[in-house]
N, C-alpha and C positions, 0 to 999 in steps of 0.2 A: 656686144651684149645683146642677148635675145630679148624681145619684148614679151611681157607676160601674156599668157593665152587669152585673158579677158580684155586686153587692150593692145591689139597687135601693132598700132601705129606709134605707141609711146615707148621710150627706152625704159629698161628695168632700173628702178631707183629704190634703194633701201635706206630707210631712215628709222632710227631707233629714238623714240621720244621719251624723255624722263621728265617727271614733274614731282617736285617735293613742295608740299603746300599745306597750309592750315586747313583742316577739314572738320575737326570736332564732331565726328560721327554724323556728318551731314548737316549739322546745325549752323555751320559757318557759310556765309554767302559764297557762291551762288546756289548752295543747297542741291548740287547735282550728284546723282548716283554715279555718273561717269567720272567723278573725281575720286571715287573710292578705289581701294587696291584691287578689287575684283574686276574693274573695267580694264580690259586688255586690248582695246582698239576694235575697229570694225572693218569688215571686208578685207581689202588688201593690206590694211594696217593692223589686222588682228595679230596679237602677240608681239607687236612692235611698239607698244605703249606701256610704260611702267609708271604707275602712280605710287608715290610714297606720301600718304595722307597723315599729317600729324593730328592726333586726336586730343592734344592738349596744347596749351600755350606755353611759351617760354623755352622753346627748344634752343639748345646751345650750339655753338660752333662744333663742339665735339659730336653732337647728335648728327649734324649734317655730314661731317667727315666720316663718321661710322656708316651712315647710309651709303655714301659714295664708295667707300673702300670695301664694304662687306656685301653690298647688294648690287649697286648700279655698275661699278667697274667690272666685277666678275661676269655679270650678264652681258655687258658690252663686248667683252672678249670672246664670248661664245656665239654671238650673232654673226652668221655668215650669209652671203648671198648665194 
């Protein structure tokens, strides 16, 4: 594996990060804009971070399954190094 050009001594590592969490349009702690769906990572992690912020309480198991099957799983199949 070749090292990324910005870090020649470290091996190339690819990590796709998913977060499904309560957000309530930024009103829920910790009130970070980085927790919103528009936040897609920074620097080498850009486009490897996917936030699924729930903007209401009471999400069901079916809501989580739907998010995994229709969003997170398809994206994970498309990410390649």
